C-alpha positions in Angstrom: 0.0 0.0 0.0 1.3 3.4 -0.9 0.6 6.7 0.8 -1.0 9.2 -1.5 -2.9 12.5 -1.8 -6.1 13.1 -3.7 -6.0 16.5 -5.5 -9.5 17.2 -4.0 -7.7 18.2 -0.8 -6.9 21.4 -2.7 -10.4 21.8 -4.3 -10.7 25.5 -3.3 -7.5 26.2 -5.2 -9.0 24.7 -8.4 -12.2 26.8 -8.2 -14.5 24.6 -6.2 -15.6 26.4 -3.1 -18.5 25.2 -1.0 -21.1 28.0 -0.8 -21.6 29.5 2.7 -19.0 27.1 4.1 -15.7 28.1 2.5 -13.9 31.2 1.2 -12.0 31.4 -2.1 -8.3 31.4 -1.6 -6.0 34.2 -2.6 -4.6 32.3 -5.6 -5.3 29.4 -7.9 -3.3 26.2 -8.4 -2.4 24.2 -11.5 -1.8 20.5 -11.7 1.9 21.3 -11.9 1.6 23.0 -8.5 -0.3 20.1 -7.1 2.5 17.7 -8.2 5.0 19.9 -6.5 3.0 19.8 -3.3 2.8 16.0 -3.5 6.6 15.8 -3.9 7.1 18.1 -1.0 4.9 15.8 1.1 7.0 12.9 0.0 4.0 10.7 -1.0 4.2 7.8 -3.3 1.1 8.5 -5.4 -1.6 10.9 -6.3 -5.3 10.7 -7.3 -6.1 13.6 -9.7 -9.6 14.8 -10.2 -10.4 15.1 -13.9 -12.3 18.4 -13.5 -9.0 20.0 -12.7 -7.6 19.2 -16.1 -7.8 22.3 -18.3 -6.0 20.9 -21.3 -6.5 17.4 -22.6 -4.4 17.8 -25.7 -1.9 14.9 -26.5 1.0 17.3 -25.9 -0.2 18.3 -22.5 -1.0 14.8 -21.4 2.4 13.7 -22.5 3.9 16.5 -20.4 1.8 15.7 -17.4 2.8 12.0 -17.5 6.4 13.1 -17.7 6.0 15.2 -14.6 4.4 12.3 -12.7 7.1 9.9 -13.8 9.8 12.3 -12.9 8.3 12.7 -9.4 7.9 8.9 -9.1 4.2 9.3 -8.4 1.8 6.4 -9.1 -1.5 7.8 -10.5 -5.2 7.1 -10.0 -7.2 9.1 -12.5 -10.5 10.3 -11.0 -13.6 10.9 -13.1 -17.1 12.0 -12.4 -17.1 14.6 -9.6 -19.7 15.7 -8.6 -22.6 13.8 -10.4 -20.9 11.3 -12.7 -23.5 9.2 -14.4 -26.3 10.9 -12.4 -27.2 7.6 -10.7 -28.0 6.3 -14.2 -30.1 9.3 -15.3 -27.2 10.8 -17.3 -26.5 8.2 -19.9 -24.9 10.8 -22.2 -22.0 11.0 -19.7 -20.9 7.5 -20.6 -19.0 8.9 -23.6 -17.1 11.3 -21.3 -16.3 8.4 -19.0 -14.9 6.5 -21.9 -12.9 9.5 -23.0 -11.3 9.7 -19.6 -10.5 6.0 -19.6 -8.4 6.8 -22.7 -6.9 9.7 -20.8 -6.1 7.5 -17.8 -4.4 5.0 -20.1 -2.4 7.8 -21.7 -1.3 9.0 -18.3 -0.2 5.6 -17.2 -3.0 5.1 -14.7 -4.2 1.5 -14.3 -7.1 2.5 -12.1 -9.7 5.2 -12.7 -12.1 6.3 -9.9 -15.6 6.9 -11.1 -18.7 8.5 -9.6 -21.9 6.7 -10.5 -23.7 9.5 -8.9 -23.7 11.9 -5.9 -25.7 12.9 -2.9 -28.0 15.0 -5.1 -28.7 12.4 -7.7 -29.8 9.3 -5.7 -33.4 8.3 -6.6 -35.8 7.4 -3.9 -36.4 3.9 -5.4 -33.5 1.5 -5.4 -35.2 -0.5 -8.1 -35.3 2.6 -10.3 -31.7 3.4 -9.4 -30.3 0.0 -10.2 -32.4 -0.4 -13.4 -31.1 2.8 -14.9 -27.5 2.6 -13.6 -26.6 -1.1 -14.2 -26.5 -1.0 -18.0 -24.2 2.0 -18.0 -21.8 0.4 -15.5 -21.7 -2.8 -17.6 -20.8 -0.8 -20.7 -18.3 1.3 -18.8 -16.6 -1.8 -17.4 -16.5 -3.5 -20.8 -14.9 -0.5 -22.4 -12.3 -0.1 -19.5 -11.4 -3.8 -19.7 -10.6 -3.3 -23.4 -8.2 -0.5 -22.5 -6.6 -2.3 -19.6 -8.0 0.1 -17.0 -9.8 -0.9 -13.9 -12.8 1.3 -12.8 -13.2 2.0 -9.1 -16.7 3.1 -8.3 -16.8 5.4 -5.3 -19.4 5.2 -2.5 -20.2 8.9 -3.1 -23.1 9.5 -0.7 -25.2 7.9 -3.5 -25.0 4.2 -2.6 -25.4 2.2 0.5 -22.8 -0.5 0.9 -25.1 -3.4 0.1 -26.3 -1.6 -3.0 -22.7 -1.1 -4.2 -22.0 -4.8 -3.7 -25.2 -5.7 -5.5 -24.1 -3.6 -8.5 -20.6 -5.2 -8.5 -22.2 -8.7 -8.4 -24.5 -7.8 -11.3 -21.8 -6.4 -13.5 -19.5 -9.3 -12.7 -16.5 -7.8 -14.4 -13.0 -7.7 -12.9 -12.6 -4.2 -14.5 -15.1 -2.8 -12.0 -14.3 -2.6 -8.3 -14.8 0.1 -5.7 -13.1 3.3 -4.5 -13.5 2.9 -0.8 -14.3 6.3 0.8 -13.9 5.6 4.5 -16.3 8.4 5.6 -19.0 9.0 3.0 -21.5 6.4 4.2 -21.5 7.8 7.7 -23.1 10.8 6.0 -25.9 8.3 4.9 -26.2 7.1 8.6 -24.5 3.7 8.0 -22.0 2.4 10.4 -18.7 3.3 8.7 -16.8 0.3 9.9 -19.4 -2.1 8.7 -19.3 -0.4 5.3 -15.5 -0.6 5.3 -15.6 -4.3 6.2 -18.0 -5.0 3.3 -16.2 -2.9 0.7 -12.6 -3.4 1.5 -12.3 -6.8 -0.3 -13.4 -5.0 -3.5 -11.2 -1.9 -3.2 -9.2 -0.9 -6.2 -8.7 2.7 -4.9 -9.4 4.6 -1.7 -10.3 7.9 -0.2 -8.8 7.8 3.3 -10.9 10.4 5.1 -11.9 11.2 8.6 -15.0 13.3 9.6 -16.7 14.5 12.8 -20.1 15.8 13.8 -20.2 19.6 13.8 -23.4 21.7 13.9 -26.8 21.9 12.2 -28.7 19.0 10.8 -27.0 15.6 10.3 -28.9 15.4 7.0 -26.8 18.2 5.7 -23.3 17.9 4.2 -22.0 20.7 6.5 -22.7 18.7 9.6 -19.9 16.2 8.7 -16.7 18.2 8.0 -13.4 16.6 7.3 -10.8 16.6 10.1 -7.2 15.3 10.2 -6.9 11.6 10.2 -7.2 10.2 13.7 -9.2 13.1 15.1 -12.7 12.1 13.9 -15.2 9.2 14.0 -13.5 6.8 11.5 -11.3 4.1 12.8 -8.4 4.7 10.4 -6.0 2.1 11.9 -8.6 -0.6 11.7 -9.3 0.4 8.1 -5.7 0.1 7.1 -5.5 -3.3 8.7 -8.6 -4.5 6.8 -7.2 -3.2 3.5 -3.9 -5.0 4.1 -5.7 -8.2 5.1 -7.6 -8.2 1.9 -4.5 -7.7 -0.2 -5.0 -4.1 -1.3 -1.8 -2.9 -2.8 -2.9 0.4 -4.3 -3.0 4.1 -3.2 -4.1 5.1 0.3 -5.2 8.5 -1.0 -5.9 11.1 1.7 -9.0 13.1 0.9 -10.2 16.3 2.6 -13.4 17.9 1.4 -15.0 20.6 3.6 -12.3 21.1 6.3 -13.6 21.8 9.8 -12.9 25.5 10.4 -11.1 24.7 13.7 -8.3 22.9 11.9 -6.5 25.7 10.1 -5.3 25.4 6.5 -5.4 22.5 4.1 -1.6 22.2 4.3 -1.7 21.8 8.0 -4.4 19.2 7.9 -2.7 17.3 5.1 0.7 17.2 6.9 -0.9 16.1 10.1 -2.9 13.4 8.3 0.0 12.0 6.4 2.1 11.9 9.6 -0.7 9.9 11.3 -1.0 7.5 8.4 2.8 6.9 8.3 3.0 6.4 12.0 0.0 4.0 11.9 1.4 1.9 9.1 4.9 1.8 10.7 3.4 0.6 14.0 1.3 -2.0 12.3 4.3 -3.3 10.3 6.4 -3.4 13.5 3.6 -5.4 15.2 3.4 -7.8 12.3 7.1 -8.4 12.4 7.2 -8.9 16.2 
C-alpha cells in the first residue's frame, strides 16, 4: 500500500468552493503546482480529479505524464465529480467516462475512480436506481477492460454498501471494483466500519478520510466536515488493517473535502494526516514483524 494525496484536498485552489462554508483562496493552483506539493509531502502517489484538467491535448497529457514519472508518483485518475452518471439518469455522460478511460491510459493510470452519482442524484427507489445505472456500468466496465484500465466506483453518498455490492455482483467484471471512501457512508447514517468491512475486499482505490459531527442538521453535508486523520469518528488504523488483510496494494489516497474550520489550513491538515498514516502503518508493520 502506498501513501498518496487526492487532489481534491486542494479543491478550493481549483475553483470549487462550498457556498456559505468556505472562502475562495487568494490564488489558484495548477496540476503542476499540485504535483510539486505532492513531492514536498513525499508521498508515493496521487489521485487527480479530472475536473482539474484544463488541457487534454496529447501534448499536455504527455507533459503531465512526464511530470508524474519524474516525481515517481503512481497515478489514479479520478472521473465524475460531482454527479458522474447521475445515478443512471445521465446516460450521455458515458461517452465522457470512456474518453477519460483513454486519458487514464495515456497518463499511465491502471485505475480510474468513477462516480456513478452523488448525494443530489440518488433516486428514492433502489429498483429505479439499479435499473437505470446497471447497463451504464456494464458498458463502462467492458470499455475499460478493453483498454486495460480498472474502474473504481466510489461510495459517493449515493450508494449504501449493500447496494454497491449488488451492482458489483450484477456487473461481474474484474474491470469494476470500488473506490472505498472511508467516511461517506456515515453521511448516509450507515456504520462506517461495517461499510469498510463490506467494501474493503473489492477496493481498487481509496479515499482515506476522517470526519466528525459539527453543527446543524446531520442530514446536511455541512454537519460532517473533514478533520485530520485520527481526530474524527472513523477508525483509520482498523481500516488500514482491513485493507492489508484483503490484499489491497494500491494508493491510500488522503482526501479532505470541507475542512472543519477549527483545523486551520489544508496544508496543516494534510501534513498532520500524512504523519498519522505513516506512524500507523509503521506501528502495524512493526507489530506484524514482532
